[in-house]
Steps between C-alpha positions, in 0.01 A plus 500: 500500500568571127571871564738421766688235295543758206613772724772284640651440162413817312665833588234696322240345725710579802497873392119472445463392863540866606171587367309304765162658434495437145627146542263431781207630290598293207546192714162548657348524161667190380430303805134575455247302331554308175276740294702799594811332378331397183380859425866620559629223259235615239610859520860410460418281200295787351784744529738240343250449211472872449869549521554224232233654285672841525824356414377328200326820380815705570701247303270527192512887510891529557681604173699224341869503504675735249213777510596820679306577813386834360376333168128477449358187631443224262145494586284224657492149386186306391590148611828516331407732221718808518304813426786754450741445217874578564650795313716277285551121492872445418481142608208248531351456843602210705375161361172401633424861618180688470431659164464891508169636377557861399158617396134401523160594356151413654214377275531314175669617176281553201580307194567627122360369187792236481393358832803644695478663829571879470693522823771262368586745222804727532293820459292408805807480735451857607166440652619241763526591874830449662533283806422508793121547510418801694274456803158584456146356495474145374400456144290197411629383167481161322813550293854639575814533280864483602792584287875420558835441317665162541852577613786384290873449561800672343462291184142640458351151489247330737602223733548152368169321513321821624185451690252692707351350813168617628504345864130546591307498173153524667362756231475492121774683309656530155851599409609698186840564364427843357189443285583123467291268708710240706284334750164483663392356828119461542204602277535873529125561441358820610243471773616157599780366710600148476612322837864431456716322728768705670799329348831593346498562120816496297513707176785467243633818363676341190260713270565822680736772351708662769432847339128484526311575822306210670138550576288308755129529471309381809137420533307455842171592657601392847665800658630854450826608345625585840443147621716370217457323181803273468755323718880528476626476139861372472738498206787268433588174344260195550751314715554785726126577536427145578796496755340816651170336555663184651700728757172676594341168573769383739333634785156371413657158420660497842170585662327222280762246607470592887112507491497162321735333745292651787182394364621150417644446857190627669278283279720195574481590870120519481473156347715385793290683763162553363374622833665835437302685225728795531760305307266455212392870494858614503610235242223612261567860562871460421413301174260775403771762555716269283259512228483875518868529473501254212262716297728813575781335326558684162775273381254225475384649165818342346357146572120518566240783441330484847377856475158413353452256781621762750261760361196281572618343821688776689186642669387159603848410633522820686163439660602139597847618643333754708237274639770235590704772673188597699419140599860463640484834643180401690637158599824612661408836634137437621432867441213725625214541239591165362168481323571836330835396375374171358213683339736737335699201377196349340405825344854531343486135378152564357620807328789323335260233368265755368744703328658188336157386381412852357828522329449150338133533409475886413846650430327810352320572821821441699694744279220758534520492887861389528611835651228488766575126580868586534436784736247305708756207522777732604264674757383164639862376535587834683211447736587139557858591593377776740256262653764237546736725673216648725384141598858395562553780745164427672581129515849575650319705773248234584692186538842309482581413141669175399849506350383415144270808483799724631711371219226526234416858613857611526563371133173630347459831693737691268317366194168622647655843595633563163165408356317720741699815441597427129149524357406841662853635380434386151156674483661807650781507242263433217277791601766748609783455247616859544589435856664149439862454429432165319273405211198275572629207302834535664344494835303184404826343397664593831196363682499176312869453577450593865221233519728243334782567747255499804361169374846358476562638831193314639633175356772508780222487771304251297817294483532515877143366538557214262834430662325485835228272348771284339686479829197389682423249229865392491499435872166330481614286206823430670319383809274294274794340325660424828180350626463315176851377519445385857167330384685344226783369718242380749297334222816343371586381834152374558502306161842356578364401850180363348686317240731356769197420714340320222815311423542409877128399502554268204819372639349420831153402379590132522439473124703514177419758238656488159393603131614362171449646148395361174824291477408340845816682626491593867544871540745668743238610756406209719455450880771351736256202568570382134873488572433293807266262324731442196825563691655709222473815292202435255525823307537423129394118526204347344210451729417150378858387559483625855166321565579162339878473478502137442176440303535597135133391425369726768720779372366471161136478602526796742690704244241444234218616734687804614586592136135503416439738792677778320310451175144497613244761605421575856209268549674189347837608691313467843369151392846386396656621806248306699606178328856521636596277792427659842762292701858383422800361672818714498812351658298284744263774595133502415396852356175638383498697175268794409523683177393867409519679190669838509410717196768714335481816277386263223310172515796312377740663749346360825661260741381231731528526872552174695425494866690194663399405846693217694222283628711226636462589855124566450460145360688363787283696739192408332606128539571560868173676539309212344675263732425717792142532401473131476633474854253761621211323343630182656499653838159649465352178386669305771385730774140549348440134427719355784291181530533419132861584487570264809306226326701534176827520676423193718380308223808576305726426786333164549528413132876592508572309800284178449275523185760524233706221632198283554386556148831430338530176700158361431476193279339628211614575131736798468265673249221495769749651745592759249135593436407517858810689606467747220139579612615557857789715396294702258232564767754603764659735230169665434437537873830658586488708197165636613651614837818623328736246647726551209797292615279196560289557183830527292646187676181309428517638144858347458372181647220486242755549233696194641187295483433604143863416413454145645184432312659632189796263562261213546309570189789592254805309629617218281355155602841361557546747786313454825413829673566530872214512758313816575660513841839479363420758241366752764808435724479691837228757445537778770135609521526622863801733417270685247234529757737621769621780272154649459420443876824682586373794308177510692681458833738795411186722451259361758735362766623153586176421685290553190414141422551353848119524580240291343213758458654843624739714309762659730671796351749747668367859478819649379516254221143566406573877479800434291290291274238775460780744390637247259151452338449872467852540325472206258129450400285741303305750714150324470631155552717599786210676671296186488773282642586761776144514614494126538833499688383778728208288602744267657596760745156646555310445827127480576389843645352332804856384595603862546239532765554173664680645823209742593243246633734376765636849579168653528385232734793547732453885492123474600601265785757741625250794489237306684266467206348180350469434131421202296790339303570686171455302188633637172244444233623480130833640397599202281608726215881485429672832539850624493605524868744780423239722380242454791717402795548861610132577508419175659743577783324841564167329569617412847391862590152440377475167705638676800255790476215247480609355818583828665216723375243277343430191715359583830581322832271205575316699767434796258360262231275325754362828612392584155347155413798363312696182525781518733742387218548736219547392131786611278466397137761487216367442141703508191360477147597635168520452129749560222501881555479551882510340842250593772570459871229549757614530852189542743400488856162508687626731767406859572413756236762770414408818688494802255479753767818374650668486171402862441644619844825333451527616124441853620734463789772368274422782251442232214214702388276794609145453627348653171707250301395214722124589476520523114634140488288194446474234754745285312758768455470577878570139587805511267670754708616217736767428226648838520844527645507576876135427533399299824210496742711394788628768737765286637768290318488121576672199349220458254395848384519867576769625255279558204745326244348147464207563250696776311767226434211285350390777291852567374562123408160512327570805301821332374296214360249766362230330707191640677333449840147562611361507852146389611404547864168450676378415839334186386764331286811667641800628273631359171811595298463414134844516324519468106835423345590470130638169377873546464748273345 
């Protein structure tokens, strides 16, 4: 698809279509497996790296502008040190340019008696070798001398504020102006080399004379002359040299910033998603690269000397960086030979740690073997790059690679390739200088620059990985924020809903809720019931003024108590609140008051919650319930003790009609009448109060008060006044009206015929049921249960009454079937039972009586033939206790035939023969209660359908009763029913 699209828009690709065989072959290769494409990419990147390296070398060897093409080449550079002096120097070199070194000598100069180096004297100038150094075998030397002339301008003077800059001062050196010493860097002790940080060193040339040569004496035991002794040396003003360092650090600074941002973003993403360890590895790897770039900044020397720290930590930092890269490499690529890669990373990390420890603890040993350590380090890194590239190719061949791995490999492959080919080329150039077009140190500089650019190139791909990670986290965070916003909105809505629900609950709780502060001022939050009770807005009003609007004394007392509530501790506060009145009257309504302390942020900032409940209706209801309870008690007593009730009523009625008037008309002193009448009235009042005839009792109480008033008048009235008689004082006493009011209540509940009989209470059933429900509603549960039990006994019947119809019915049935039986007599059954509970079962017993006649009792002839009386006997005995009722129905007829029962059970498929044989005799007899069981082959008026006894069993099961059958030839058959006592 890609080739087609490109061909459509590109004329060059259209022309390329003509070479179908070549195009088809390339397409087949590209469409092949991933590892083939990866090898192709590596080859292209290798060619690109070689081309860049060649271009850089060619640029270094090209003559500078202004020199004729046929002029002798200026010679190789040694990291910025020109080795061939120009013919003349009419003008100074460009500012900040490399300082040309014209001549050199290997070894160290002897010293004269004055302590001056002989090679610095004018007469020794003829013994110097001109640059460049000729190719030849390497010479191991500890010292080397270089000589040059500082260029001057037309005025013959040096630059203003002239300086020399040694960019990479890794070795010891001294600088002489002619024979005059100018500067020393390091100890310069023969046989020893002090570890020095590779840092920029500035040297002021204020003391140098332009007409004298400048000598540089180098000291090192680390490598050969060919490998190089000193880095680039620049000349110019101090400001220009510093600016030059800053310019060179721009690239590294940009890489540092990018790696820092990438590491920080990935670290933040890891903290957000800790389940992705690749984010952590990549973040730490980027931060480690950031530290490497930080140590490579030369311009930091202006602010902070980090080179000593760099010297001791760079090996450890390199090991950590490589190990983190390998961890990320393993995690995203899942390569083949994963354990091998991981082990290599651990070896490199351990090597960095060991080198750092050796450098710290034994610098002499480190200096002694520094060359070998450097070679081993470079070789190890070369092998690691080669191994990584090989495993990447194999991993691409084996499986599909995730996108992060593709971007990481794309960004890091160029760096790996340059390292892989750079180290062998360096070794080749150092050992075959005669064939190389570039000096070893110049190649190292080109290689370092190429690595810097490749690392910067890789940051683009690392940035893509970080951007993808950031995009994922951004999307996840955005979704989380949306979800949180949704949750927050839902929570706010729920809080609002709960608040409104609580407010509605308080407003409709039937109670008033308000709070007041230390000044007893009602706060703005109160329920709507408070507004209904006080009939106005109570916010900002004093609580005591609301409670006692017209009673100043009560206001002062209540206010004093409430003031002390806000000044006491918690224990005493509860005691004080309990002393406040629990009831009050508000605008004609009776209310209950309950006080609660609500603590605030501080003990003195609390408030008091008042719960106000309107109990007016409750008090009225309680009064009504008391009255109704009295009525119920009156009804119960009247029905339970009807004879005593009739006696009291008749006696009082006789007294009201005849006795009172007779007493008042008797010719006896008024005081005696009063005493006798008072005794009678008091006795009647006690009797009627006992049976809760409250109207009569209250009337008699008023009559007593009248009698007391008369005697008081007699005893305390002035003697000049003659009191009226007792009869005149009492006037027309309506005793029967009081009695009729109470009797009317009884008649409304128990019926008009209630008190019409002398000894029997007559109550309509519907009124009795209504009275039971009334008792359950008004009275407490335990008291109501007792009364209802007594009332229910009024409608209970003797159990024998439920069987009263069977003796006559059974006699008629026996007569109709030609059988003779003695009259049935029901024995026992005097216990009272609820007919509603047992009536259904009692009605089903008709089937048992019918079966006794039809199956049990024989004809007179059959009975006579076996020696029995012609008349059979059917018995019915009922007995019981508080837990159960036992009913025995028996007959002295024939025994039940088990074989016949078996045959009919098998015929009706009620059971199998095996099941029947496994049963006990009692279980076999019980089969007659199964549905559809019958021993009759024909259906008659009496039997044959097989549903009679099954109906008995069903009714018995509803009562949770049991039945047992006993049958023998001597005594006949008996059915023993056991029923539980049910209310």
